[in-house]
N, C-alpha and C positions, 0 to 999 in steps of 0.2 A: 654362895653367889653363883648365879647362872653363868655358864660359859658364854662368851661373846665372840662374835665373828666380825672382822673388819671387812667391809665390802671392798672388792678390788677396784678402787677408784681409778688408779693409773691405767690398769689393763683396759677398762671400759672406755676411758677417754682416748687412749692411744689407738685402740681398735677402731674407734669412729674416725679419728684423723687419718688412719692408714688408707681409708677409702679415697684419699686425695691422689694416690699413685695412679698413673695413667697406664692402661694396658698397651703393650706393644702389639701391633697388628701388621700383617703382611701388606694389606692395602687399606686405605681409609678414604672415605668420601666426605668432603666438607661442603656444606651448602650454606652460602652467604646471602642474607637479605639486607640490602642497603639501597640508598637513593642514587649513589654514584660510586665509581671506583677508578683507580688509575693502576695500570699494570706496567711494571718496569722490568726490563731484562737486565739481570746482573750476572754476567758469566753464564754458567749453566743453570742458574736459578731464576725464578720469577718472584718479584715482590709486588704484592697487592696492597695498595693504600686506599682507605675508605673512610668516609665520615661515619656518623652513627650507624650501627649495624647490629645484626644478630646472626650468629653462625652456629650450625648444628653439625655434629660429628658423632655418630653412634649414639651413646646415651648422654653425651655432653652437649650443653648449650652455653655459648659464650656471647656476651653482648657488651657494648661500651659506647662512649660518646664519640670515639674514633677507633680505628684499628689498623693493624699492619700484619700481613702474613708473608713469611719467607718460605718458599716451597722447598728449597734445598735442605735447610735445617729443620723444617716442619715446626717453625716457631710462630706462634700466634700471640700478638700483643694487643690487649684491649686497654685503652686509656679511659680514665673516669674523671669525675668532677664531684664536688660536694653534693650537688643536686642531681647528678647522674652517675652514680658509682658504676664501675665495671662490675660485671656479674658472671659468675661461673656456676652452672647448675649441673648436677648429675642425677639422673633418674635411675630406676631399676631397683636392684636388691639392696644397695647401700647408698641411698640418696643423700645429697648434701648440697648446700649453697654457700658460695664464698662471694663476698662483695668487697670492693676496695675503692676508695675515692681517687687514688693516684693511678694505679695500673694493676693488671693481672697478665702475667706472661706464662704461656704454656709451651713447652718444647716436647712435642710428641716423640721425637726421635730418641731422646734420652730420658723420657719420663720425668721431667722436672717441672716444678711450679714455683712461681714467685708472685706474691701479692703484696702491694705496698699502699699505705695510707688508710688509716681507720679501717683495718681489715676486720671483717666479721665472718665467722664460720658457724653454720647451723646445720645440725643433723637431727634426727628424731631423738637422740639421747644427749647431745652436747651442744652448748652454745659457747663460743669462744671469741675473744676480741684481742687484737694486738695491732701494732703499727706495721709489722713485717711478718710474713708467713712464707717459709721456704720448704720445699720438698726436693731433696737432691742428694747425690752421692757425697760422701765426706770429702773426697779429694777436690771437688768443685766448691766446697764450702771452707776451704782451708784459710783463706784470707779473713773471713768472718770469725772463724774459731780463734785465730791468732789475736784478732781485735778483742774478743771477749776475754781471753786469757790475760792480755796486756792490761786490762782495766782492773784486774784483781790484785790486791796487795798480797805480799807473802803472808802465809798463815794457813790455818786449817781449811778455810773455804777454798782457797786456791788449790790445795792438795787434793781435796775432794773432786774438784772440777777436772784437774789434770788426770786424776785416776780414772774418771769416766771416759775422757777422750782417749786415754791410753789403751782402752779396751776396744775402741772403735777402729775397724780396718778402713783402708783408703777407699775401698769399693762399697762399704756399707752405706745404706741409705738412711738419712736423718730427716726428721721433721723439726723445724726451728720456728719458734714464735718469740718475737723480740719487742720490747718496749710496751709498757702498760698492758701486760698480759693478764687476761681474766678468763678463766675456764669455769663454766657453770654447769653443773648437773643437778638433778633433783635431790641427790643425797650428798653433794659436796661442792666446794667452791675454792678456787685457787687464785691468788694474786701474786704476781712476781714481775721482775724486770725482763727475764727471759727463761725459756724452757726449751730443752732439746730432747726429743724422743728418738729412740732407736726403732726404725721400722721393722727390723728383723726380730727384735725382742721387746715387745711392748712393756714388759716389766722393768726395763732398764731406761732410766731417764735422769736428767740433771736439771735443777731449777735454782735460780739465783735471784736474790732481792736487789732492788735498786738501791743506790747509795743513800744512806740515811733513812731507809724504810725497811720494815721487816717483811720477809716473805710470809704470806698467810695462807694456810690450808685449813679449811673447815670441812669436817666430814661428819656423817651420821653413823654412829656405831650401833648395830642392832644386836639384840639378844637372839637366842636360838628360836624363840617363838615369833620372831619377826617384828617385835616392838622395839622402837628406839628408846633411849634413856629418858627423853622428855615424856613419852607416853607412860613409862613405868613409874616415873616420879609423880605424875598426875594421879595414878591409881592409889597412891598412898596418902593423898591429901584428904582431909575430912570433907 
């Protein structure tokens, strides 16, 4: 039997999702296109409130049915609707697009991202859907982690999940996808209730099924000559 190699599905998926991390910059210019805006002074900060808008900053473009920007925390909120999803696009070497019908929140200061409501992520290599997408440090995700753990009954599944989070430090960054998670690549497909990737180590992740449903991972296993098993089976047919 020919030796087979399992394509590194997780590494490729996580590497694509890692492009969601926002680079820290000493200075940043944000250009906003909208029909009107209101500026409010709140302490040492300014808050900009606007209707439908498009904002550009470096290689990022954010748009939504309405928006809010707080200068002190460098927080940009884009709200969406079923017929006008909020949209985040990144151009350049690692392009991707995130859309969400409820909202997309970017905090440039601490490099965090939150997208809610029929979230869709697309890159050249990966398409993914979920109801919630988070990119943040573990210590700021502690309430969600406790919620995930509390939903697990005692047993082997809980032990596996607790073991994963036991290896994650408070300052480690995580990528979380929750509720109706679907991750689709040319050679693989994953369905689960939630998935957590370690940003530092893309080979380290945990995924759990929804109650009453199996977690499903479908992958293509290739032989050394690059043919998958379906192709090899077809060659043996008369």
